[in-house]
N, C-alpha and C positions, 0 to 999 in steps of 0.2 A: 721886871716882869717875872723873873725866875723865882722871886719870893712867893709868888702865888701858887707855885706847884705844891700840891698836897692840900690846897684849900678846898673846903667842902661848901659848894654853893647850895643855898636853900636846904641844907641838911640832906642833900641827895647826890649831887654831882661832884665827884672828887677829881680835880685837875691833875693829870699825870704827866703830860708833856706838851710843850708848845710846838705847834706844827705850822704856824703861819702868823704873819703880823702885817698890819697896815697902819696908816696914819690915824684911822678912826677906831680900829678894833684889833684884837688878837684872838687867834683861833687855837684852841687846845684840844688835845685828845683827853677824854675824861672817862671815868667809870661811873655809870649809873648804878649806884649801890642798891637801889630799890629793885631794879629788874636784872641786875648783875650782867650788864652788857656795856660795850664800849660805845661812846657817842662823841660827836664833835661839838664843842662849845665855842660860840663866837661871843666874846665878852667885850663890851664897850670900854675903851681905854679911859682911865680915871680922869685924864686931863681934858677930855672932851665931854665927859658926862654932864658938865654944867652948861654946855652949849645947847640951847633949846632947839636950834635947827638940826644939829647933829643928832641929838637925842630923838627928835621926831623922825628923822630919816632912818635911824636904826630901828625904831619901833615899826615904821612903815615897811621895812624889809620883812620883818617877822609877819606882819599882816598879809603882805603880798604873797610871799612864798607859802604861807600856811594855806592859801586858797588853792595851791597847785598840787595835784597828785598825778605824777607821770613817771614812768620807769626811767626816763632820762633826765629827771630833775632831782637833785639831792633834796630829800624831804625834810620838812620841819617836824620835830617830835614834840617840842615844848618851848616855852619862853617864860621868862620871869625876871625878877630883880633881886639882887643880894647886896645889902648895905648901900642902896642907891645906885648900884651899877647894873644896868640891864644886860641880859644875855639871851642868846637864842641857842636852842639845842637842835642839832641836825643829826641825821643818820651818819654813822661813821663809814667812810669809804676807804678800804685798804687798797692801795695801789699808787698811781702816780698821776700827775697832771699831764694833759696833752702837750703842754710846752716842754715838760721834762722828757716826754717820749720823743718829740721832734729833736730835741738836743741830743738824745741818746742815739737815735737811729738815723738822723738826717732826714732825707726824703722818705716819706712813708710809701709802702706799696700802693699803687694807684687805687685798686679796689678798696683797700682798707681806708684810705683817705676819703673816698666818696662815701663809704659806709658811715664813718664818723660824722661827716657833714650831714647825712640823712638823719642820724640820731639827734644831732644838735638842732637841726631844723625842726624836727618833730617836737622837741622840748620847747623851742621858741614858739612854735605854733600853739602849744597848749597855753603858754603865757599870754600870747597875743589874743587868743580867744577870750581871755578874761580882761582884755585891754591893759595888760601889763607889758611894758617895754623894758627889756633888760638894761640897755644903754652901755654895757661894758662887756660885750661878747669878745672873748680872747681865749687862747689856749690855756692860759693860766687859770681860767675859770671853768675849765672842763676837766673833770676827774675821770680817769680810766680805772675801772674797778678790776678785781682779780680775774674776772671772767672776760675782760676785754671790752666791756660795755662803757659807753660815754655817758656821763651825767653832768649836767650844767649846774653850776653853783654860783654863789655870790651875787644875789640880786640887791646888793647894798645900795646901788644908786638907781634901782628900778623905780618907776612910778607909773600910775595908771594914766591913760590918755585923757581922762576927764579931770585929773587933779591939777590944781594950780599951785603956784608958790614953790619954794625950796629950790627947784632947778629951773624955774621959768624966768630967771633973770638974765639969761644970755650967757651964763658961764659954760665953758666947755668941760663936761665931766665925762671921763672915759679915758682909755689908754690910746694915745695918739697913733700908735702903730696900726691900730685897727679902726680908727674913728671915721665915721662917715663925713662926707663934705658938709652936709647941712649941720651936723653936730659940731664940727670944727668951727663953723661960722656962727654958732650960737643960735641957729634957727630951730624951728619946730622939729622935734624928733618923733618918729613913728616906728611901727614895726619894720618898715622898709630900711630903716637905719640899722637895725639889728641884722637884717639880711645882708646889707653891705659888709658889715663887720664879719659875718660868717663867710662871705666870699673871700675876704682877705685871709681868714683862718684857713680856708680850703687852699688858697694859693700857697700859704706857708707850708701846709702839710705836703703839697705836691713838689715844692721846690726846696724846702728846708730853710727858707729865710723869708723875712717880711719884704714886701715890694719896695718900700721907701725907707731911706735912711737920711738922717740930717744931723746937724750940729746941736739941735735943740728939739724939744717936743713941739714947739710952735712951728719950726721948719718942716718937721715931718707932717704935721697937721695940714700945712699949706700945700704940701705935695699931694695930699689926698684931694684937695680942692682943685688944684691946677694941672697936675701932671697925669698923663695916661699911665695906666698900669702896664708894667712890662709884659710882653707877650709870653704867656705861660708855656706855649708850645715851643718857643725858641729856647726857653730855659730847660724844658723837659720834653723833647721832641716825640717821645713814644706815646704821649697821651693822645686821645682821640680829639678830633675837631669838635665833636659833640660836647665833651667835657670842657674844652677851652671856651666854647660858646656859653656854657653855664657860668663859668668864672667871669667872663666878660659882662654878661647881663647882670649878674648879682652885684658887680662892682661898678656899674654905670654911675657917672657923676650925678646925673639928674634922676631923682626918684621916679619920674614918669617913664624913664627908659629901663628901670629895674623890674624885677619880678613884683607883681602887684601884691602878692601875699605869700605866706609860707607854703600853701597848697601847691601853687604854681612851681615854686622852686623844688619842693619835695618830689613832685611828679617827674620833673626833668632829671633830678638826681637819681631817682629810682631807675629810670630808663638807662641812664649813663652807667650805673653800677652793673646792670645786666650786660651792657655793651663791653665795658672794660673787663668784666669777668670772662666773657666769651673770647675777647681778644687775647687775654693772658692764658686762657686754657685751664685755669684753676682758680679756686678761691680759698683763702686761708684766714685765720683770725676772725675778727669781727665781721668781715665781709660775708663769711659763710652764714653767720647768724642773721644778718640783715637781709640776705637774699631770700631766706625763708619767709620774711614778712612782706615781700613785694607783692603788689597786686598782680593778678593773673596776666594782665596785658604786658607788664614788664617782665614777669617771670618766663613768659613764652620764649623770650630771646635766648636764654641759656639752654633750656631743653631742646629748642629747635636746632641749635648748633650741634649739640651732643647727639641728637637723633641722626643728623646727617653724617656725623662722624662714625657712628655705629654702622649705618648702612654702607658707608664707604669701605670700612674695614671688612664687613661681611662679603661685599662684592669682590674685594681683592683676594680674600681667603678662598672663596668658591672658584674664582677664575684660576688661581694658581695652585689649588689644593694645598694651601699653606698649612704649616704646623704652628705650634705655639711660638717657636723661634721666629717665624716670619712676623707674627704679631709684635713681638718684642722689637724686631728690626724696623718695622713700620713705625712703631712708637718713637724709636730713637730718631728716625728720619724726620718725623713731624716736629720733634723737640728741637732739632738742630736747624730747622728752617729750610727754605727752598734750595734745591740744587738745579740740575739741568733736566728739562722735560725729555723723556726718552723717545723723542720724535725728531725726525730730520728737520732742520730749518728749511724755510721756503726756498733758499738758494744755498749752494755749497759755499759761496763766498761770505755767508753770514754767520755770526756767532750770537748765542743767546746772552742777553744782559741780565745779570742776576741781582734782584733787589734783596733787601733784608726781609726777614720773616714776618715783620709787623708793619711793612711799608705800604700796605693797601688800606684804603679808607673809603667807605661809602660816601657819596656826595649827593645830598638832597637839599640844595639851597632853596628850592621852591616849595618845600613842605616841612614836616617835622624833621629836624636834623638827624634824629636817632633812627628814623625808619629804615634807612638803607645801610646802616653801619654794621650790624651783626655779621659774623663769619666772613668778613671781607678777606681775611688772610687765606681762606681756602682757594681764592682765585689765583694765588701765586705760590701755592705750596708744592707745585710740580707733582701732584698726586692725582691721577685721573679718578673721578668718582666722588670727589669732595667739591661742594658747590658754594659759591656766593649767591644768595637769593635776594632778589628785590622784595620790597613789601608786596602784599597782594592787592591787586586792582580788580575788584569783583565784577566790574562791567567790561573787563578785558581791554581797557584802553587807559592811557595816561590821562590824569586829570590836570596836567600841567605841561609846560613846554618841554620838560625833560628831567631826567635823573641819571645817576651814573656812579662810577667808581674810578678813583684815581690811584696811581701807584707812584711812589717816589723811587725812581731808578737812579737817583744821583747821590746815594749815601756813600759811595766809595770815593767820590771826587766832588769837590765843590763846583767844578765846571758842569757837572751833569753828564749826559751822554747824548750822542747823535743817533737817534733811533731811525731805522730805515724801513722796517716792516714790523707789524704787530699781528700776532695770531690770536684768535679768540676761538676757544673750544667750548661748546655749551650743549645743554640738553633741551633747549627750547629755541630751535632755529626759526628764523623768519622775522626777528625784530630788526630795527634799523638803528645804527649808531654812527657817530662821527668821532674821530680822535682829535683831541686838542692837547696842547702842551704849554708849559710855562716854567720859569726858573724859580720864582719866589713861592712861598707857601700859599696855597689856595685860600681865598677868603670864603666866607659862608654866604655868598650871594651869586646871582646869575641874572643877566650876563655881567662879565667883568672884562675890561680891556686887557688884562694881563694874560688871558688865554689866547693862544694862536692856533687857528685851525690848521691841522697838518694832514688831513685826509678828506676824501670826498665822503658824503653820506653813503653808507654801505649797508646792504641787507646781509645779516649775519647768518650763515648756515651752521651745520654741526661743527665744522672746522674751517675757518675763514682766515686767509692771510691778507692783510690790508697794507698796500704800499703807502708809505708816509712821505710827505713832501718837505720834511724838515731839512733834507740835505746834510750839510756839515754843521748845522746849528745845534748847539748843545742845550738840552733842557733837563730839568730834574724831575718834574711832575708830568705824567702822561694821563690824560683823562679819557675814558670811554663814556661818551655822552649819549645816552639812549633817548631817542625821540619818538619811538613807537614800540609797542609790545608785540606786534605781529600776530595779534589775536590771542595772545596768552594772558592768563590771569596773573602769572608770576614768572619772572625770568630766573633761570638757574645757570649761571656761568661757571664752567668747570675750571678753565685755565686762561689766563691772559699772559702772553709772553711777548717780550720785545727783542728784536734782533737788530744788530748793527753790522756793517761791513767789517770784515777782519782788517786789521792794520798790518 
């Protein structure tokens, strides 16, 4: 292949360097001497040029991708043949593949991983809208350009949904690390198959590794058919339940249990990006760019959190006549996570149990999972004046059995903790809540037998201490389950603290 370097195709494209190779074709960086610009050339290998099926598949790729014009799809510039060897000319992307990025960085920052998933899903949506299924979605086929944007490439085994032949004979085509169960079994492949593969790519971006490994490609493919995906939250505990739910639904074994289409997946990913950005407190890289493209409904999450943050700081400054140094001090406090609330415990024999700064999670199993998630960490930051807010209920009543927020108080020990009192401070008194606890990670459903009720239903005032009946039993997760709004349109909980008897 190196002998082709310097070759001039069709009197226009000079091959300068080989940048990729596969069984069917080789990709070169080339100079378009007519327009004096770099391009990428995919050239069909000589040994397969005489294979009519492979030749037609190659030509089909050119036709398929030429139909697509999208900022997250590598565009086709030209196509032709030189001495009987067909080639496709693509825009040249300076950068690295998503696979290379994962190998270099390991686990990607959570907002960045979600941002890339959104861009890939948007690209697939453009293809699916034209009835084109990619069939080989994997990080090796996603290029990250110099500006950090993702672009999907290599539609080499793509075909339209109305097309027969070539790949309709039951063969498994695609990389088995990311292959959907139906594709592994040689069944009909649809856009939902691409979404499954994208779910696996998202899992790898979050965890740094693919979910299944085996002695052979067939063994890996059968794991996609038969085995449950490892729990992404156990591998990376800091991600939200909302994001874990997206991964689970995207990678459901049965297509009927998956996202119906790209739009459904994109909508959930956009909400999750806002949530994860709000939880992390900042956005960098491609997450910042994608945030600007979110619909207003999703975008509201981040400004809403920041608006409460600004109000909280202003209140503290006014109350304490603070200087710029105080603002810096408050910022450093927020950065390092919760400490002790500067209020006496309900009893002198009690001490406050300190969770980690990201251990609070909105819990809305009876509605859209993302609705109760934003700014949950404000309920445990030990700073009065910063609030966790529920979604708004415009008729001033819950339209479901309940909603809530849970906190992992067991991060310091696997045993968890024996909570004896819980204090709730809020700006919207009069609502009713009950405290539940469990040891294992909460599921996204209600009711669930794993929860143990450890308090009586209680009407919450501005500052309410609730006695807990857990005794000496240790739990990790403590849930404040809200069953009425007390006439409010939206609840704003300032602080939730747990106390245990001193040892």
